[in-house]
ZANU-620098 format. One line per field, with one value per residue: residue number from 1; residue in one letter; chain; x, y, z of N, C-alpha, C, CB in turn. Coordinates in Angstrom, 2 decimals, decimal comma, m for minus. Each point is the difference from the previous one (the first is absolute). Glycine has a CB too. Layout:
N
resi: NUM	...
resn: a	...
chain: A	...
n.px: X	...
n.py: Y	...
n.pz: Z	...
ca.px: X	...
ca.py: Y	...
ca.pz: Z	...
c.px: X	...
c.py: Y	...
c.pz: Z	...
cb.px: X	...
cb.py: Y	...
cb.pz: Z	...
//
This chain:
159
resi: 1	2	3	4	5	6	7	8	9	10	11	12	13	14	15	16	17	18	19	20	21	22	23	24	25	26	27	28	29	30	31	32	33	34	35	36	37	38	39	40	41	42	43	44	45	46	47	48	49	50	51	52	53	54	55	56	57	58	59	60	61	62	63	64	65	66	67	68	69	70	71	72	73	74	75	76	77	78	79	80	81	82	83	84	85	86	87	88	89	90	91	92	93	94	95	96	97	98	99	100	101	102	103	104	105	106	107	108	109	110	111	112	113	114	115	116	117	118	119	120	121	122	123	124	125	126	127	128	129	130	131	132	133	134	135	136	137	138	139	140	141	142	143	144	145	146	147	148	149	150	151	152	153	154	155	156	157	158	159
resn: m	a	e	r	l	l	i	m	r	h	s	e	a	a	p	g	r	p	d	a	e	r	e	l	t	p	h	g	q	q	e	a	q	r	m	g	r	w	f	a	a	r	e	d	l	d	l	r	r	l	r	l	l	a	s	p	y	r	r	a	q	q	t	a	e	r	i	a	e	p	l	g	l	v	v	e	s	l	p	i	i	t	p	d	h	s	p	e	a	v	v	e	w	l	l	g	e	p	d	d	r	p	l	m	l	v	s	h	m	p	l	v	a	a	l	a	g	l	l	v	d	g	r	s	d	r	g	p	g	f	p	t	a	a	v	a	e	l	e	a	e	v	w	a	a	g	g	a	r	l	r	g	f	t	d	p	a	g	l
chain: A	A	A	A	A	A	A	A	A	A	A	A	A	A	A	A	A	A	A	A	A	A	A	A	A	A	A	A	A	A	A	A	A	A	A	A	A	A	A	A	A	A	A	A	A	A	A	A	A	A	A	A	A	A	A	A	A	A	A	A	A	A	A	A	A	A	A	A	A	A	A	A	A	A	A	A	A	A	A	A	A	A	A	A	A	A	A	A	A	A	A	A	A	A	A	A	A	A	A	A	A	A	A	A	A	A	A	A	A	A	A	A	A	A	A	A	A	A	A	A	A	A	A	A	A	A	A	A	A	A	A	A	A	A	A	A	A	A	A	A	A	A	A	A	A	A	A	A	A	A	A	A	A	A	A	A	A	A	A
n.px: 0,84	1,82	1,45	m1,75	3,33	m2,75	4,61	m3,69	1,13	m0,75	m3,69	0,95	1,70	m1,60	2,95	1,54	3,25	m0,62	m1,01	m1,85	m2,61	m1,23	m3,09	m0,83	1,86	m2,48	0,73	1,06	m3,42	m0,07	3,23	m0,02	m1,77	1,24	1,59	m2,01	m1,44	1,80	m0,34	m4,44	m0,35	2,25	m2,28	2,65	0,60	m0,93	m0,84	m0,86	2,62	m0,10	2,09	m0,58	3,81	m0,55	3,48	1,43	m1,48	m2,74	m0,15	m1,93	m1,65	m1,32	m2,05	m0,82	m0,47	m0,08	m0,01	m1,34	m2,21	m1,51	1,22	m0,29	3,91	1,97	0,80	1,87	1,92	2,46	2,65	m0,34	m1,88	2,63	1,59	2,58	m0,12	1,69	m2,97	2,49	m1,70	m3,19	2,19	1,86	m2,97	m1,12	2,41	m0,07	m4,57	0,02	m1,15	m3,28	0,01	m0,38	2,57	m2,97	2,77	m0,73	3,61	0,33	m0,38	3,77	m2,50	m2,48	1,64	2,30	0,17	m1,31	3,67	0,61	m1,54	1,01	2,19	1,55	0,49	m0,63	0,22	m3,78	m2,52	m2,50	2,51	m0,52	m3,01	0,90	m1,66	0,90	m1,10	2,47	m2,60	3,46	m2,15	2,40	m1,54	1,37	m0,26	2,44	2,04	m2,32	m2,39	m2,47	m2,01	m1,06	m2,82	0,02	1,71	m1,45	0,76	m2,75	m0,67	m1,76	m1,94
n.py: m1,32	2,76	1,50	1,90	1,11	1,98	1,46	1,69	2,04	m0,19	1,84	2,01	0,84	4,13	m1,11	m1,42	1,47	m2,15	m0,20	m0,54	3,53	m0,25	0,19	m1,85	2,77	0,55	m1,78	m2,29	m0,42	m0,18	m4,07	m1,80	0,02	m1,57	m1,02	m0,70	m0,63	m1,90	m2,07	m0,65	m2,07	m2,43	m2,49	m0,51	m0,24	m3,58	1,98	m2,45	0,74	4,26	m1,40	2,48	1,35	4,58	0,93	0,95	2,15	0,83	m1,03	m3,36	1,20	0,91	m2,38	m1,94	0,45	m1,19	m3,66	0,48	1,34	m2,19	m3,66	m0,04	1,45	1,53	1,15	m3,65	2,67	m1,11	1,72	m1,58	2,23	2,87	1,49	m3,02	m2,50	m0,82	1,33	m2,61	1,16	m0,11	m2,45	m0,75	1,35	m0,72	m2,86	0,40	m0,13	m1,48	1,36	m2,36	3,54	0,61	1,26	2,25	m0,29	2,41	1,81	4,28	0,31	m0,69	m1,42	0,86	m0,55	m2,46	m1,78	m0,61	m1,39	m2,95	m2,30	1,12	0,13	m0,12	4,25	2,25	0,64	m1,68	2,26	1,08	3,31	m0,58	2,85	m0,07	m2,48	m1,32	m3,52	m1,18	m1,70	m1,51	m1,61	m2,07	m3,38	1,56	3,10	m2,03	3,67	0,56	m0,67	2,68	m1,19	3,14	m1,12	2,31	2,58	0,77	3,52	0,26	1,81	m3,28	1,77
n.pz: 0,16	m1,10	2,85	m0,94	m2,19	m0,74	m0,77	1,41	m1,79	2,85	m2,27	m1,18	1,26	0,58	m1,68	2,02	0,42	2,32	m2,79	2,41	2,27	m3,13	0,56	m2,59	m1,83	1,18	m3,32	2,51	1,01	m3,03	m0,80	2,41	m0,37	m2,21	1,17	2,47	m1,34	m1,37	3,04	0,37	m2,28	0,78	0,08	m0,71	3,10	1,69	0,45	1,83	m1,46	1,14	2,31	0,35	m0,15	0,27	1,44	2,67	m2,20	1,13	m2,62	2,15	2,48	m2,64	m2,11	1,58	m0,61	m2,67	m0,66	3,83	m1,36	m1,39	2,20	3,23	m1,38	2,94	m2,14	0,98	0,00	m2,70	2,01	m3,33	m1,77	0,65	m1,77	1,44	m0,10	m1,79	m1,40	2,18	2,79	m0,87	m0,27	3,90	2,23	m1,17	m0,09	2,71	m0,69	1,05	m2,91	m1,33	1,50	m3,37	0,57	m0,75	m1,04	2,30	m1,64	m1,18	m3,91	1,03	2,04	m2,05	m2,97	0,43	1,13	m3,64	m1,13	0,89	m2,95	m3,35	m1,77	2,82	m0,47	2,70	m4,13	m0,01	2,43	m1,15	m0,42	2,03	m1,51	3,59	0,73	m0,21	1,10	m0,61	m0,52	m0,83	0,04	0,84	0,30	2,64	1,39	m1,86	0,06	m1,87	2,23	m0,32	m1,05	0,54	1,41	m1,02	0,58	2,30	m0,66	4,10	m1,94	m1,71	4,38
ca.px: m0,59	0,54	m0,01	m0,74	0,57	m0,66	0,88	m0,51	1,04	m0,53	m0,20	0,76	0,87	0,11	1,48	m0,23	1,01	0,64	m1,01	m0,55	m0,66	m0,94	m1,52	m1,58	m1,10	m0,94	m0,30	0,79	m1,35	m1,78	m0,10	m0,01	m2,34	m0,74	0,54	m1,17	m1,37	m0,13	1,25	m1,66	m1,05	0,08	m0,24	0,93	1,26	0,20	0,85	m0,01	1,59	1,74	0,79	0,10	1,06	0,62	0,39	0,17	m0,11	m1,47	m0,87	m0,25	m1,54	m0,30	m0,87	m1,00	m2,03	m1,20	m0,90	m0,10	m1,59	m1,29	0,11	m0,02	0,87	1,15	1,43	1,34	0,53	0,66	1,39	0,68	m1,18	m0,16	m0,04	0,58	0,64	0,29	m1,05	0,21	m0,26	m1,74	m0,62	0,62	m1,39	m1,15	0,22	0,18	m1,09	m1,06	m0,98	m0,50	m1,29	0,74	0,61	0,02	1,35	m0,35	1,33	0,73	m0,08	0,55	0,39	m1,07	m0,12	0,01	m0,71	m1,23	0,67	1,13	m1,11	m0,46	1,25	1,04	0,59	m1,09	0,01	m0,75	m0,88	m1,34	m0,60	m0,83	m0,62	0,23	m1,24	m0,09	0,28	0,34	m0,33	1,07	m0,09	1,10	0,33	1,33	0,45	1,14	0,13	m0,47	m0,68	m1,41	m0,28	m0,69	m1,38	m0,29	0,18	m0,82	1,02	m0,99	m0,30	m1,30	m1,04
ca.py: 1,01	1,34	1,29	1,72	1,33	0,94	1,30	1,43	0,98	0,59	1,42	0,97	0,00	1,50	0,59	m0,15	m0,46	m1,45	m0,79	m0,84	0,50	0,57	m0,40	0,23	1,19	m0,50	m0,69	m1,21	m1,10	m0,32	m1,22	m0,79	m0,48	m1,27	m1,33	0,00	m0,69	m0,76	m1,27	0,23	m0,98	m0,95	m1,18	m0,78	0,23	m0,42	0,83	m0,38	m1,02	1,12	0,88	0,67	m0,28	1,04	0,41	0,91	1,05	0,77	0,37	m1,72	m0,30	0,85	m1,00	m0,93	0,54	0,79	m1,03	m1,57	0,24	m0,36	m1,37	m0,64	m1,20	0,99	1,11	m0,22	0,72	m0,99	0,77	m0,05	0,95	0,71	0,45	m0,21	m1,89	m1,10	m0,43	m1,36	m0,41	m0,40	m1,67	m0,97	m0,73	m0,16	m1,15	m0,69	m0,18	m1,57	0,76	m0,23	0,72	1,34	1,00	1,94	1,23	0,90	m0,32	1,14	m0,10	m0,99	m1,91	m0,66	m0,11	m0,82	m1,28	m0,22	m0,08	m0,72	m1,40	m0,20	m0,49	m1,08	0,57	1,67	1,41	m0,11	m0,02	1,01	1,50	m0,73	1,63	m0,33	m0,85	m0,69	m1,06	m1,62	m1,06	m1,72	m1,02	m0,88	m1,08	0,04	1,59	m0,54	0,40	m0,38	m1,16	0,93	0,76	0,95	m0,38	1,18	1,41	0,81	1,40	0,64	1,08	m0,38	m1,27
ca.pz: m0,45	m0,25	1,29	0,24	1,71	m0,63	1,02	0,21	0,26	1,51	m0,37	0,28	1,89	m0,21	0,31	1,90	0,38	m1,10	m0,64	m0,20	0,55	m0,51	0,45	m1,53	m0,30	0,28	m1,53	0,30	1,30	m0,60	m0,54	1,36	0,21	m1,14	m0,57	1,06	m0,30	m1,49	0,02	0,91	m1,20	m0,53	m0,18	m0,41	0,45	1,71	0,94	1,61	0,27	m0,10	0,15	m0,27	1,01	m0,76	m0,46	1,54	0,18	0,04	m1,57	m0,48	1,59	0,18	m1,52	1,63	1,64	m0,72	m1,26	1,48	0,28	m0,97	m0,13	1,79	0,18	0,66	m1,40	0,65	m0,30	m0,81	m0,36	m0,59	m1,06	m0,82	m1,86	m0,18	0,13	m1,68	m0,74	0,48	0,99	0,31	m1,12	0,59	0,65	m0,24	m0,08	1,67	0,64	0,69	m0,39	m2,06	m0,24	m0,51	1,30	m0,38	0,20	m0,31	0,18	m0,50	m0,89	m1,32	0,28	m0,48	m1,00	0,31	0,66	m1,27	m1,12	1,17	0,11	m0,76	m1,54	0,95	0,62	1,09	m0,64	m0,88	0,69	m0,58	0,87	1,22	0,27	1,29	m0,21	m0,91	0,52	m0,85	0,91	m0,82	0,14	m0,67	0,35	0,95	m1,38	m0,89	m1,12	m1,35	0,32	m0,11	m0,92	0,39	m0,13	m0,56	0,29	0,20	0,04	m0,15	m0,64	m1,15	0,61
c.px: 0,49	m0,02	m0,02	1,13	m0,52	1,52	m1,37	0,78	m0,83	m0,66	0,78	0,44	0,25	1,66	0,06	1,48	m0,58	m0,89	m1,35	m1,10	m0,76	m1,51	m0,75	m0,55	m1,16	m0,49	0,32	m1,06	m0,78	0,87	0,38	m1,32	m0,78	0,19	m0,46	m1,31	m0,16	0,37	m2,01	m1,04	0,34	m0,73	0,42	1,05	m0,58	0,13	0,00	1,40	1,14	0,32	0,04	1,17	m0,01	1,04	0,13	0,03	m1,18	m0,53	m1,03	m0,68	m0,89	m1,60	m0,93	m1,10	m0,75	m0,81	m0,71	m1,61	m0,97	0,69	0,26	1,13	1,53	0,92	0,96	0,87	1,21	1,45	0,86	m1,03	m0,21	0,78	1,33	1,12	0,23	m1,36	0,66	m0,40	m1,24	0,03	1,12	m0,86	m0,39	0,50	0,10	m1,25	m0,47	m1,64	m1,00	m0,66	0,12	0,31	m0,70	1,08	m0,08	1,41	m0,04	0,87	1,51	m0,32	m1,08	m0,30	0,81	0,13	m1,35	0,82	0,82	m0,82	0,14	0,69	0,67	1,17	m0,42	0,30	m1,61	m1,72	m0,81	0,70	m0,67	m0,50	m0,41	m1,17	0,36	0,69	0,94	m0,52	0,78	m0,36	1,29	m0,29	1,51	0,53	1,56	0,27	m0,55	m0,73	m1,33	m0,20	m1,40	m1,64	m0,95	0,49	m0,87	0,47	m1,49	m1,17	m0,46	m1,23	m1,49
c.py: 2,10	1,54	1,25	0,53	0,71	1,06	1,74	1,01	0,34	1,45	1,39	0,93	1,97	m0,26	0,16	m0,26	m0,59	m0,86	m0,97	0,76	0,42	m0,41	0,20	1,65	m0,22	m0,91	m1,24	m1,01	m0,26	m1,66	m1,31	m0,37	m0,70	m0,83	m0,90	m0,55	m1,15	m1,31	m0,78	m1,00	m1,53	m1,25	m0,84	m0,61	m1,20	0,40	0,07	0,03	1,58	0,55	0,90	1,00	1,87	0,94	0,95	1,09	0,51	m0,15	m2,06	m0,58	0,44	m1,27	m1,39	m0,03	0,07	m0,83	m0,89	0,21	m0,88	m2,28	m0,82	m0,44	1,07	0,15	m0,31	1,11	m0,83	0,87	m0,61	0,71	1,41	0,86	m0,74	m1,20	m0,77	m0,16	m1,58	0,08	m0,05	m1,52	m0,76	m0,05	m0,59	m0,84	m0,46	0,54	m0,48	0,39	m0,29	0,95	1,14	1,11	1,47	0,87	1,53	1,11	1,80	m0,61	0,33	m1,12	m0,76	m0,76	m1,37	m1,07	m0,34	m0,42	m1,37	m2,13	0,35	m0,41	0,25	0,80	2,00	1,23	m0,22	0,40	1,09	1,46	m0,03	1,83	m0,44	m0,50	m1,45	m1,54	m1,00	m1,01	m1,21	m1,11	m1,15	m1,79	0,21	1,10	m0,03	1,59	m0,01	m0,49	0,71	m0,08	1,16	m0,32	1,07	1,72	0,68	1,84	0,46	1,10	m0,73	m0,69	0,87
c.pz: 0,33	1,33	m0,25	0,64	m0,73	1,11	m0,53	m0,09	1,27	m1,14	0,32	0,92	m0,36	0,19	1,28	m0,13	1,07	m0,64	0,95	1,87	m0,88	m0,26	m1,41	m0,32	0,08	m1,56	0,42	1,22	m0,92	m1,47	0,83	0,41	m1,04	0,06	0,90	m0,33	m0,81	0,71	0,90	m1,15	m0,47	0,67	m0,51	1,02	1,31	0,79	1,32	0,33	0,04	1,06	m0,53	1,28	m1,04	0,97	1,04	m0,32	m0,30	m1,16	m0,28	1,18	m0,88	m1,56	0,37	0,23	m0,47	m1,31	1,35	m0,12	m1,09	m0,09	0,97	m0,58	0,65	m1,14	0,83	m1,00	m0,52	m0,21	m0,89	m1,62	m0,19	m1,35	m0,15	0,20	m1,16	m0,29	0,63	1,54	0,85	m0,63	0,62	1,40	0,43	m0,37	1,00	0,91	0,11	m0,96	m1,56	m0,48	m1,11	0,71	m1,03	0,58	0,27	0,39	m1,27	m1,56	0,65	0,26	m0,34	m1,72	m0,48	0,04	m1,81	m1,42	m0,36	m1,19	m1,32	m1,53	0,11	m0,34	0,78	m0,73	m0,88	0,78	m0,31	0,99	0,48	0,35	1,48	0,60	0,25	0,74	m0,17	0,07	m1,14	0,64	m0,45	0,98	1,63	m0,33	m0,06	m0,84	m1,14	0,42	0,39	m0,91	0,22	m0,31	m0,71	0,59	0,59	0,45	0,45	m0,55	m1,49	1,49	m0,03
cb.px: m1,82	m0,92	1,15	m2,73	2,39	m3,70	4,05	m1,30	1,20	2,40	m1,86	m0,63	2,27	m2,63	0,32	m2,70	1,62	1,77	2,31	2,21	1,19	2,00	0,01	m1,48	1,14	m0,38	0,61	2,76	m0,35	m2,03	0,35	1,93	m0,49	m0,13	2,02	1,01	m0,66	0,82	4,48	0,30	m0,32	1,93	m1,04	m0,47	1,11	0,50	m0,11	m2,06	m0,58	m0,23	0,75	m2,41	1,54	m2,25	m0,49	1,21	1,99	0,49	3,04	2,24	0,75	2,94	2,37	1,22	0,21	1,52	2,05	2,49	0,60	m0,52	0,51	m2,43	m1,30	m0,04	m0,95	m0,30	m1,20	m2,38	0,00	1,66	m1,12	m1,14	m1,24	m1,25	m1,33	2,22	m0,78	1,99	1,94	m1,46	m0,98	2,44	m0,23	m1,35	0,66	2,94	m0,06	1,21	1,75	m0,47	m0,60	m0,94	3,13	m2,50	0,88	m2,78	0,77	0,30	m2,50	1,81	1,38	m0,59	m0,54	m0,37	0,19	m1,83	0,01	m0,04	m1,90	m1,33	m0,51	m0,98	1,45	0,41	3,29	2,06	1,19	m2,92	0,25	1,75	m1,20	1,67	m0,95	0,00	m1,70	1,55	m2,74	2,33	m2,40	2,28	m1,07	0,55	m2,07	m0,85	1,20	1,33	2,06	m0,01	1,27	2,22	0,44	m1,90	1,08	m1,18	2,52	1,34	1,75	1,96	1,99
cb.py: m2,65	m1,19	m1,18	m0,28	m0,06	m0,97	m1,40	m0,81	0,93	m0,96	m1,21	m0,55	m3,48	1,47	1,19	m1,31	1,40	m0,30	m0,03	m2,38	0,20	0,66	0,90	m2,59	0,77	2,05	1,73	1,63	1,10	4,21	1,40	1,17	2,32	0,65	0,77	1,88	2,01	1,86	1,16	3,32	2,34	1,19	0,74	1,30	3,09	m0,89	1,02	m1,57	m3,16	0,88	m1,13	m0,90	m3,67	m0,06	m0,98	m1,22	m0,05	1,68	2,59	m0,45	0,77	2,87	0,56	0,43	1,49	2,29	m0,45	0,17	2,66	3,77	0,58	m0,86	m2,18	m0,80	2,58	m2,94	1,74	m1,31	0,84	m2,13	m1,63	m0,42	2,84	1,91	m0,34	m1,77	2,08	m0,59	0,43	2,75	0,73	0,32	0,29	1,53	0,19	0,09	0,74	m0,25	1,55	m2,24	m0,49	m0,55	m1,54	0,01	m1,43	m1,02	m3,95	1,18	0,20	0,99	0,18	1,77	2,55	1,16	1,06	2,13	2,46	2,64	m0,50	1,23	0,01	m2,70	m2,34	m0,68	0,52	m1,92	m1,20	m2,21	1,07	m3,04	1,13	1,56	1,60	2,30	0,63	0,41	1,08	0,96	1,10	2,78	m0,92	m2,21	2,18	m3,17	m0,20	m0,15	m1,66	1,39	m2,13	1,52	m1,37	m1,92	m0,04	m2,63	0,38	m1,11	1,83	m1,10	m1,52
cb.pz: 0,24	m2,71	1,10	0,51	1,45	m0,82	m0,53	1,21	m2,49	2,85	0,11	m1,43	0,62	1,06	m1,91	1,11	m0,93	1,43	m1,78	m2,21	1,60	m0,62	2,79	1,07	m1,23	2,20	m1,87	m0,51	2,46	0,03	m1,92	0,74	0,97	m1,23	m1,07	0,74	0,23	m2,20	0,68	1,18	m1,08	m0,87	0,30	m1,96	m0,97	m0,32	m1,53	0,09	m2,05	m2,05	0,52	m1,73	1,02	m1,64	m2,04	1,28	m0,13	1,45	m1,72	m1,49	2,79	1,49	m1,60	1,14	1,50	0,67	m2,83	2,51	0,89	m2,28	m1,72	1,49	m2,50	2,57	m1,19	0,92	1,39	m1,31	2,05	1,91	0,55	2,01	m0,49	m0,14	1,90	0,39	m2,53	m1,79	m0,45	m0,40	m2,96	m1,32	m0,61	m0,18	m1,60	0,00	m0,06	3,62	1,57	m0,07	2,49	m1,63	1,39	0,10	m1,58	0,19	0,68	2,96	m1,59	m0,61	2,04	2,03	0,02	0,05	4,02	1,06	0,41	4,24	2,21	1,73	m1,42	m0,14	m1,67	2,82	m0,33	m1,41	1,44	m0,29	m0,84	1,27	m2,66	0,12	m1,73	m2,02	0,13	0,09	1,56	m0,41	m0,06	m0,58	m3,31	0,22	0,76	m0,35	0,99	m1,38	0,75	1,16	m1,28	m0,34	2,08	m0,58	m1,54	0,51	m2,15	0,97	1,51	m3,21	2,02
//
């Protein structure tokens, strides 16, 4: 049975320093709430089993919280999905993860694009552009470079 991975970029954030403390703008809050409602309305995902993990950066945590609320989920922090981490490290983590639940990672550019590119095309420089709050849905038997299929890509502007 194939496993599902949802890779989401955080919603629009305000500029500022330090980078890890940047917060969502009002527009970013609306984006995340729109995506949370969209997920809650879906019947093709087993949302009861979904494991929601977010970068420890404030804007990713805020985005994940707005996704979690309508789904009744708890947000877990995953330190290896900040903007500066490598997609290879995330793939290693995925391979070692014993939990077979579908996963959703809320992270940042450039990591989200690099990770999607590595998993689907085998190259981290080939990932899709990710507008804020966009989600790539991947499926794979094993999380390895070039071994995943892109099942869908959703931009909140199109909802």
